[in-house]
LUMFI-691307 format. One record per residue (C-alpha): residue in one letter; chain; residue number from 1; x, y, z. Coordinates in Angstrom, 3 decimals. Example, Ala and Ser with C-alpha at 12.3 -4.5 7.8 and 13.67 -1.06 7.14 Angstrom:
residues 2
MARMI   residu   chaine   num       east      north         up
MARMI        A        A     1     12.300     -4.500      7.800
MARMI        S        A     2     13.670     -1.060      7.140
END
This chain:
residues 259
MARMI   residu   chaine   num       east      north         up
MARMI        M        A     1      0.000      0.000      0.000
MARMI        S        A     2      1.533      3.327     -1.019
MARMI        Q        A     3      2.233      6.122      1.492
MARMI        P        A     4      0.214      9.373      1.089
MARMI        M        A     5      2.147     12.170     -0.537
MARMI        I        A     6      2.882     15.293      1.539
MARMI        S        A     7      2.795     18.407     -0.522
MARMI        S        A     8      5.702     20.843     -0.440
MARMI        E        A     9      3.232     23.629      0.368
MARMI        L        A    10      2.254     21.861      3.574
MARMI        V        A    11      5.908     21.386      4.570
MARMI        D        A    12      6.638     25.064      3.967
MARMI        E        A    13      3.606     26.067      5.998
MARMI        N        A    14      4.692     23.874      8.907
MARMI        D        A    15      8.185     25.420      8.820
MARMI        R        A    16      6.711     28.898      8.832
MARMI        L        A    17      4.430     28.155     11.771
MARMI        F        A    18      7.291     26.552     13.726
MARMI        K        A    19      9.569     29.570     13.166
MARMI        E        A    20      6.823     31.959     14.241
MARMI        F        A    21      6.229     29.879     17.364
MARMI        M        A    22      9.939     29.886     18.264
MARMI        K        A    23     10.182     33.612     17.611
MARMI        S        A    24      7.199     34.263     19.856
MARMI        E        A    25      8.683     32.086     22.595
MARMI        Q        A    26     11.995     33.932     22.343
MARMI        Q        A    27     10.273     37.292     22.598
MARMI        Q        A    28      8.364     36.166     25.677
MARMI        L        A    29     11.568     34.950     27.305
MARMI        E        A    30     13.295     38.244     26.522
MARMI        K        A    31     10.405     40.215     28.003
MARMI        Q        A    32     10.547     38.148     31.175
MARMI        H        A    33     14.330     38.516     31.300
MARMI        N        A    34     14.142     42.280     30.785
MARMI        K        A    35     11.574     42.620     33.564
MARMI        K        A    36     13.608     40.554     35.996
MARMI        T        A    37     15.706     42.556     38.450
MARMI        Y        A    38     19.225     41.864     39.674
MARMI        E        A    39     21.150     43.243     42.621
MARMI        C        A    40     24.256     45.345     41.980
MARMI        S        A    41     26.970     44.119     44.362
MARMI        I        A    42     28.300     47.679     44.779
MARMI        C        A    43     25.214     49.821     45.470
MARMI        Y        A    44     22.812     46.903     46.236
MARMI        D        A    45     20.082     48.443     44.090
MARMI        E        A    46     17.640     46.130     42.313
MARMI        L        A    47     17.824     46.988     38.613
MARMI        T        A    48     16.874     45.435     35.291
MARMI        I        A    49     19.527     43.851     33.092
MARMI        K        A    50     19.644     46.840     30.723
MARMI        D        A    51     21.138     48.888     33.576
MARMI        F        A    52     24.033     46.444     34.010
MARMI        Y        A    53     27.360     45.878     32.297
MARMI        I        A    54     28.817     42.357     32.248
MARMI        M        A    55     32.614     42.089     32.319
MARMI        D        A    56     34.126     40.366     29.289
MARMI        E        A    57     36.281     37.702     30.940
MARMI        C        A    58     35.131     37.184     34.532
MARMI        N        A    59     31.400     37.746     33.750
MARMI        H        A    60     30.830     39.763     36.915
MARMI        K        A    61     28.078     42.303     36.418
MARMI        F        A    62     27.602     45.749     37.935
MARMI        C        A    63     25.245     48.611     37.272
MARMI        I        A    64     26.664     51.045     34.734
MARMI        D        A    65     26.582     53.991     37.165
MARMI        C        A    66     28.662     52.145     39.775
MARMI        L        A    67     31.099     50.868     37.176
MARMI        H        A    68     31.520     54.392     35.791
MARMI        G        A    69     32.231     55.693     39.297
MARMI        H        A    70     34.768     52.914     39.934
MARMI        Y        A    71     36.617     53.506     36.648
MARMI        R        A    72     36.590     57.265     37.159
MARMI        S        A    73     37.993     56.930     40.686
MARMI        Q        A    74     40.780     54.630     39.469
MARMI        V        A    75     41.694     57.008     36.644
MARMI        R        A    76     41.654     60.083     38.899
MARMI        S        A    77     44.045     58.191     41.209
MARMI        R        A    78     46.233     57.632     38.124
MARMI        F        A    79     46.095     53.824     38.161
MARMI        P        A    80     46.896     52.494     34.653
MARMI        D        A    81     45.564     48.982     35.366
MARMI        I        A    82     41.885     49.125     36.265
MARMI        K        A    83     40.611     45.937     37.899
MARMI        C        A    84     37.164     44.409     38.186
MARMI        P        A    85     35.528     45.833     41.347
MARMI        Q        A    86     34.377     42.392     42.477
MARMI        N        A    87     36.100     41.447     45.741
MARMI        L        A    88     39.200     39.244     45.172
MARMI        C        A    89     38.746     39.299     41.387
MARMI        K        A    90     42.070     39.947     39.634
MARMI        Y        A    91     40.707     40.554     36.135
MARMI        K        A    92     42.209     43.662     34.510
MARMI        V        A    93     39.671     45.600     32.507
MARMI        S        A    94     40.436     45.852     28.791
MARMI        Y        A    95     40.983     49.122     26.948
MARMI        Q        A    96     37.736     48.650     24.992
MARMI        E        A    97     35.742     48.075     28.186
MARMI        V        A    98     37.056     51.306     29.696
MARMI        K        A    99     36.280     53.120     26.443
MARMI        H        A   100     32.716     51.789     26.567
MARMI        I        A   101     32.118     53.204     30.062
MARMI        L        A   102     34.248     56.370     30.264
MARMI        K        A   103     33.731     59.317     27.948
MARMI        G        A   104     35.182     62.762     27.317
MARMI        E        A   105     37.815     64.109     29.702
MARMI        D        A   106     37.828     60.968     31.866
MARMI        F        A   107     38.769     58.723     28.946
MARMI        E        A   108     41.329     61.265     27.669
MARMI        L        A   109     42.989     61.209     31.102
MARMI        Y        A   110     43.000     57.387     31.040
MARMI        D        A   111     44.668     57.459     27.621
MARMI        K        A   112     47.273     59.905     28.924
MARMI        I        A   113     48.035     57.728     31.964
MARMI        L        A   114     48.528     54.660     29.752
MARMI        F        A   115     50.928     56.640     27.563
MARMI        E        A   116     52.918     57.931     30.544
MARMI        N        A   117     53.080     54.452     32.048
MARMI        T        A   118     54.369     53.013     28.776
MARMI        M        A   119     56.951     55.777     28.443
MARMI        A        A   120     58.110     55.229     32.025
MARMI        K        A   121     59.259     51.744     31.023
MARMI        N        A   122     61.429     53.219     28.267
MARMI        K        A   123     65.015     53.449     29.529
MARMI        N        A   124     65.567     56.591     27.440
MARMI        V        A   125     62.737     58.556     29.054
MARMI        R        A   126     63.714     61.222     31.554
MARMI        Y        A   127     61.741     63.840     33.484
MARMI        C        A   128     63.200     67.322     33.667
MARMI        P        A   129     64.420     68.012     37.247
MARMI        S        A   130     63.417     71.646     36.824
MARMI        C        A   131     59.834     71.504     35.515
MARMI        G        A   132     58.969     67.795     35.327
MARMI        T        A   133     58.456     67.682     31.542
MARMI        M        A   134     58.971     64.237     29.995
MARMI        A        A   135     61.556     63.825     27.236
MARMI        I        A   136     63.130     61.070     25.141
MARMI        A        A   137     66.820     61.641     25.778
MARMI        N        A   138     70.195     59.988     25.337
MARMI        E        A   139     73.516     60.131     27.115
MARMI        D        A   140     74.837     62.847     24.800
MARMI        N        A   141     71.768     65.078     24.734
MARMI        C        A   142     69.487     65.712     27.699
MARMI        Y        A   143     67.605     68.972     27.252
MARMI        C        A   144     64.134     69.822     28.519
MARMI        P        A   145     61.871     70.153     25.431
MARMI        D        A   146     59.689     72.779     27.099
MARMI        P        A   147     60.606     76.106     25.403
MARMI        N        A   148     59.857     77.921     28.654
MARMI        C        A   149     62.401     75.790     30.508
MARMI        G        A   150     65.203     74.408     28.311
MARMI        Y        A   151     67.060     73.039     31.347
MARMI        E        A   152     70.123     70.924     30.493
MARMI        Y        A   153     70.792     68.025     32.842
MARMI        C        A   154     72.818     64.847     33.153
MARMI        F        A   155     71.222     61.709     31.692
MARMI        Q        A   156     72.502     59.525     34.546
MARMI        C        A   157     72.229     61.509     37.796
MARMI        R        A   158     69.683     64.158     36.647
MARMI        N        A   159     71.721     66.929     38.242
MARMI        A        A   160     72.679     69.984     36.219
MARMI        Q        A   161     74.830     69.032     33.221
MARMI        H        A   162     78.475     68.669     34.219
MARMI        H        A   163     80.435     68.547     30.957
MARMI        G        A   164     83.913     67.096     31.377
MARMI        L        A   165     83.162     65.560     34.787
MARMI        T        A   166     81.813     62.144     35.675
MARMI        C        A   167     78.807     61.958     38.009
MARMI        Q        A   168     81.100     60.882     40.848
MARMI        E        A   169     83.536     63.726     40.189
MARMI        N        A   170     80.640     66.186     40.104
MARMI        D        A   171     79.302     64.770     43.383
MARMI        E        A   172     82.694     65.202     45.016
MARMI        L        A   173     82.951     68.766     43.726
MARMI        E        A   174     79.491     69.658     45.053
MARMI        R        A   175     80.364     68.111     48.424
MARMI        E        A   176     83.508     70.198     48.509
MARMI        L        A   177     81.524     73.329     47.674
MARMI        A        A   178     78.871     72.484     50.264
MARMI        N        A   179     81.538     72.089     52.943
MARMI        E        A   180     82.993     75.425     51.930
MARMI        L        A   181     79.571     77.027     52.255
MARMI        E        A   182     79.313     75.953     55.886
MARMI        D        A   183     81.744     78.717     56.772
MARMI        I        A   184     79.817     81.405     54.882
MARMI        E        A   185     77.352     83.572     56.771
MARMI        P        A   186     74.123     83.231     54.723
MARMI        T        A   187     73.051     86.821     55.384
MARMI        I        A   188     76.332     88.263     54.087
MARMI        I        A   189     77.206     87.909     50.407
MARMI        P        A   190     80.722     89.237     49.806
MARMI        Q        A   191     81.691     90.933     46.572
MARMI        N        A   192     83.908     88.027     45.565
MARMI        P        A   193     82.129     86.497     42.500
MARMI        R        A   194     82.987     82.935     43.528
MARMI        V        A   195     81.598     83.366     47.034
MARMI        A        A   196     78.487     85.097     45.677
MARMI        T        A   197     77.894     82.159     43.314
MARMI        L        A   198     78.349     79.659     46.129
MARMI        A        A   199     75.898     81.558     48.313
MARMI        M        A   200     73.333     81.626     45.510
MARMI        F        A   201     73.480     77.839     45.082
MARMI        R        A   202     73.674     77.084     48.795
MARMI        P        A   203     70.040     75.794     49.098
MARMI        I        A   204     70.580     73.356     46.225
MARMI        F        A   205     73.852     72.031     47.619
MARMI        K        A   206     72.450     71.647     51.123
MARMI        N        A   207     69.301     69.858     49.919
MARMI        R        A   208     71.461     67.375     48.034
MARMI        R        A   209     73.750     66.647     50.973
MARMI        W        A   210     72.175     63.194     51.454
MARMI        K        A   211     73.983     62.052     48.305
MARMI        K        A   212     77.375     63.280     49.440
MARMI        N        A   213     77.314     62.252     53.082
MARMI        A        A   214     80.244     59.887     53.534
MARMI        E        A   215     78.450     58.124     56.415
MARMI        I        A   216     75.709     56.774     54.109
MARMI        S        A   217     76.443     53.160     53.217
MARMI        P        A   218     76.334     52.011     49.577
MARMI        K        A   219     73.279     49.834     50.341
MARMI        T        A   220     71.422     52.758     51.888
MARMI        R        A   221     72.301     54.996     48.957
MARMI        D        A   222     71.120     52.350     46.465
MARMI        W        A   223     67.833     51.979     48.344
MARMI        I        A   224     67.271     55.744     48.325
MARMI        L        A   225     67.936     55.950     44.596
MARMI        A        A   226     65.618     53.009     43.860
MARMI        N        A   227     62.707     53.913     46.142
MARMI        T        A   228     62.570     57.694     46.229
MARMI        T        A   229     62.415     60.621     43.872
MARMI        E        A   230     63.515     64.248     44.135
MARMI        C        A   231     61.253     67.265     44.042
MARMI        P        A   232     62.078     69.017     40.721
MARMI        Y        A   233     61.944     72.387     42.488
MARMI        C        A   234     63.794     72.036     45.806
MARMI        F        A   235     65.373     68.555     45.338
MARMI        S        A   236     64.023     67.241     48.637
MARMI        V        A   237     63.907     63.445     48.765
MARMI        I        A   238     60.380     61.994     48.648
MARMI        E        A   239     59.301     58.405     49.291
MARMI        K        A   240     55.892     57.327     47.938
MARMI        S        A   241     54.756     54.032     49.432
MARMI        M        A   242     51.091     54.013     48.369
MARMI        G        A   243     48.311     56.007     46.736
MARMI        C        A   244     48.265     57.960     43.505
MARMI        N        A   245     51.169     59.449     41.551
MARMI        R        A   246     50.429     62.973     42.715
MARMI        M        A   247     52.478     64.390     45.575
MARMI        V        A   248     52.768     67.874     47.082
MARMI        C        A   249     56.246     68.687     48.399
MARMI        H        A   250     56.774     70.668     51.605
MARMI        C        A   251     57.889     73.546     49.370
MARMI        A        A   252     54.340     73.490     47.876
MARMI        W        A   253     55.542     72.213     44.485
MARMI        D        A   254     52.857     69.993     42.919
MARMI        I        A   255     54.553     66.815     41.653
MARMI        V        A   256     52.580     64.763     39.132
MARMI        G        A   257     54.308     61.918     37.312
MARMI        V        A   258     55.389     58.308     37.429
MARMI        F        A   259     57.157     57.384     40.685
END
């Protein structure tokens, strides 16, 4: 006995009805999903999914407002690596994720911080001791590119350029001059040009005495050089152990840069 023939029109109609049914089911599920609320683990507000952003790798989700505040706070503290705000999560947020959340000046600042952080890893990058301007320099040419500054300094020790002298020889000379200044009354500047020059540079020499003090051990000196920086204005030694890369020296000079 032969099987009844099923027309192609009937098959097409069944396919159409099935697709419409699946589409309707999907729409219903989406409506239910969109109406469902979730708790933000930062602000604890109950919000719908459209108000959340889901992290790319770790899949933690936070409301967009809280995530924007977290990113903005990290950027304003000059942290180049923004992490997921979930407790104990070590995921570093991607550049595209930050770009999706931050806009305008906040994202421009983030871009600038990334650039500065990258440049800080370049062994040829130096910051002018006078004004703090960043420059790509080499051992033969270390000039501040700022036309309002133009300070010339040593590539190695970042003191004023000392042509014809090694850094050690220059250190010894400055120590000798500093010792000589101890006998000069600071309120009296004699007419002798050499003494007048020494008196003028006395604050600089005295603020750099930590480098020349013979009682400082090599290990201590190495630690100071590795873990501190000098104020570009008064050359006081500053140690930054935590927080952002913005410091205010006791001389009121605002230091912003990579420590």
